[in-house]
C-alpha positions as CSV (number, residue, x, y, z in Angstrom):
1,M,-0.2,8.5,25.4
2,I,1.7,9.3,22.2
3,V,0.0,12.1,20.3
4,E,2.9,13.2,18.1
5,I,5.8,11.4,16.5
6,S,9.0,12.7,15.1
7,Q,10.0,12.6,11.4
8,E,12.4,9.7,12.0
9,E,9.8,7.6,13.8
10,A,7.3,8.4,11.0
11,N,9.9,7.4,8.4
12,E,10.7,4.1,10.1
13,L,7.0,3.3,10.7
14,T,6.0,4.1,7.1
15,D,8.9,1.9,5.9
16,R,7.6,-1.0,7.9
17,I,4.0,-0.6,6.8
18,A,5.0,-0.3,3.1
19,K,7.2,-3.3,3.3
20,F,4.5,-5.3,5.0
21,L,1.9,-4.4,2.3
22,V,4.2,-4.9,-0.7
23,E,5.6,-8.2,0.4
24,R,2.0,-9.5,0.6
25,K,1.3,-8.0,-2.9
26,M,-1.4,-5.7,-1.4
27,A,0.1,-2.5,-2.8
28,A,-2.7,-1.7,-5.2
29,P,-5.6,-2.3,-2.8
30,A,-3.7,-0.4,-0.1
31,I,-3.1,2.6,-2.3
32,M,-6.7,2.6,-3.4
33,G,-8.0,2.3,0.2
34,I,-5.6,5.0,1.5
35,E,-6.4,7.4,-1.3
36,S,-10.1,7.0,-0.9
37,L,-10.0,7.5,2.8
38,K,-7.4,10.2,2.8
39,P,-9.9,13.0,3.5
40,L,-10.9,11.1,6.7
41,N,-7.4,10.5,8.1
42,F,-7.7,12.9,11.0
43,L,-11.1,11.5,11.9
44,G,-9.7,8.0,11.7
45,S,-6.9,8.8,14.1
46,Q,-9.3,10.3,16.6
47,V,-11.4,7.2,16.4
48,M,-8.3,5.1,17.0
49,Y,-7.5,7.2,20.1
50,F,-11.1,6.7,21.3
51,V,-11.0,2.9,21.0
52,G,-7.4,2.8,22.1
53,P,-7.9,1.3,25.5
54,F,-9.8,-1.7,24.1
55,A,-7.5,-2.1,21.0
56,E,-4.4,-2.0,23.2
57,L,-5.6,-5.3,24.8
58,I,-5.0,-6.9,21.4
59,F,-2.3,-4.8,19.8
60,N,1.0,-3.4,21.1
61,A,0.0,-0.2,22.9
62,D,3.1,1.8,21.8
63,E,2.9,0.8,18.1
64,Y,-0.9,1.4,18.1
65,Q,-0.5,5.0,19.4
66,R,2.3,5.7,17.0
67,F,0.2,4.5,14.1
68,A,-2.7,6.7,15.3
69,A,-0.4,9.7,15.4
70,L,1.0,8.8,12.0
71,I,-2.3,8.8,10.2
72,E,-3.3,12.1,11.8
73,K,-1.1,14.1,9.4
74,D,-1.6,14.4,5.7
75,E,2.2,14.6,5.0
76,Y,2.8,11.2,6.6
77,I,-0.1,9.7,4.6
78,E,1.6,11.0,1.4
79,M,4.9,9.7,2.5
80,L,3.4,6.2,3.1
81,L,1.7,6.3,-0.4
82,K,5.0,7.2,-2.1
83,K,6.9,4.5,-0.3
84,I,4.4,1.8,-1.1
85,E,4.5,2.8,-4.8
86,R,8.3,3.0,-4.9
87,L,8.8,-0.3,-3.1
88,D,6.2,-2.1,-5.2
89,H,7.9,-0.9,-8.4
90,E,11.3,-2.0,-7.1
91,M,10.3,-5.4,-6.0
92,Y,7.9,-6.5,-8.8
93,W,8.9,-4.5,-11.9
94,E,10.7,-7.5,-13.5
95,E,7.9,-9.9,-12.7
96,R,5.3,-7.5,-14.3
97,E,7.5,-7.0,-17.3
98,Q,7.8,-10.7,-17.9
99,A,4.0,-11.1,-17.5
100,R,3.5,-8.3,-20.1
101,V,5.8,-10.0,-22.6
102,M,4.0,-13.3,-22.0
103,R,0.6,-11.7,-22.6
104,K,1.9,-10.1,-25.8
105,R,3.2,-13.5,-27.0
106,R,-0.1,-15.2,-26.2
107,M,-2.0,-12.5,-28.0
108,N,0.2,-12.8,-31.1
109,R,-0.3,-16.6,-31.1
110,I,-4.1,-16.1,-30.9
111,K,-4.0,-13.5,-33.8
112,K,-1.9,-15.8,-35.9
113,F,-4.3,-18.7,-35.2
114,F,-7.3,-16.6,-36.3
115,K,-5.5,-15.3,-39.4
116,K,-4.8,-18.9,-40.3
117,I,-8.4,-20.0,-39.9
118,F,-10.0,-17.0,-41.7
119,S,-7.6,-16.6,-44.5
120,K,-8.7,-19.8,-46.2
């Protein structure tokens, strides 16, 4: 049973988790969920160890144990949050900027329309 992981393993695992979440555009819900449950990360890892024998029937045993060891430490949770935020910003910044410009144009058209109507 894996109860500790090295910094390199944690780095690789957090990269994979962050990429998985960001590619599916789940960064915001993931960050919110992780932040809200951050005080319970140690308890969550212990629960994962407890249900491990049953969960390992469904999931890859090695990966499951590494993830349980990862969420046990606060520093790895912070690392995961930072990677999710950074990767989300890198991948979708341009898309969000274009959407912001389109919202602004739409709002300007609406304002222009109402000025036209009420200025008469």
